[in-house]
N, C-alpha and C positions, 0 to 999 in steps of 0.2 A: 491441486489448488489448496487443499486444507493443509498439506505439509508446508507449503510456502508461507501461508498465513501464520502457522505455528512458529516457523522460523523468524518471521517478521516480528511477531509479538515478543518472542524470547530475546531476539537481538536488541530490540528497543529497551527492554527492561534491564538487560545486562550491559548495555552500551556505556562505555566510559567517556564518550565524547572525543575520543582520539580520531585522527584522520582515517586510520584503518577502520574503525568502527563506523564512521560516517560513510566511507566507501562501501562497506558491507551492507548497510541499510539502504543506500541508494540503489545498489545492485539488486537487492531483494525487492524493492519497490518497482524497479524497472521490469524484473522478471514477473512479478504479479500483474503488472499492467499489461505485459505481453500476453500473459495467459488470458486476460480479460478481453483482449483485442484480437485473439486468434479466431479460427473458424468456429470454435465452440465458445466464443467470447461471452455471449449473453448468459449461457448456463454457468460459466465460471464466475461471472460477475454476480449472479444470483447466489451462488454458493458462498462467494466472498462476503456478500452483504449479510447473509444468514449466519455466517460465522464471525461476525463482529469486525469486519474490515473498516467500516465507517468509524466506529468507536476507537479502534486502534489508530487510525490515521489522524483523527481529531486529537487524541492524546499525544501522538507523536508531534504534530504541528504545535500544540500548546507548549510542549517541553523544548522545542527547538529554539536555539539561540539565533539571533539575527545573522550571525556569521555563517550559519549553516544553510545558506541559501539553496545550495544544490539539493539538500535533503528536503527542504520545504517545497521546492518546485516539484520534485518527484512525487512527494506525498500528495500535493494538490492535483497533479495530473492524474494520479492513480484514483483519487477520490472522484474526480470529474468523470473519468472513463467508466468507473463502476456505476455511478449514479445515472449517467446517460444511458448505458446499456440496459440497466435494470428497468428504467422508466420506459424504454422502448419495448422491452420484453413484456412488461405488464400490460401495455396498451395493446 
């Protein structure tokens, strides 16, 4: 989980906005979301939140142009999944 988060943060900061960069970010977001929704999802979501996934996703959404709808949708789905799983885990 931490490796994927590090890749996500690095990809976002190095992203040039090309279609290939966009596809890579969407793929990383989908992989991260998959990890959070797996059998160990709540643990992975907690790890993601502790390691700054919420902040990284908010920064990613804030810097996303309107034309990058796929990226925005993936980021918001990921954020929703993490927050839901962590809130259930805490309860």
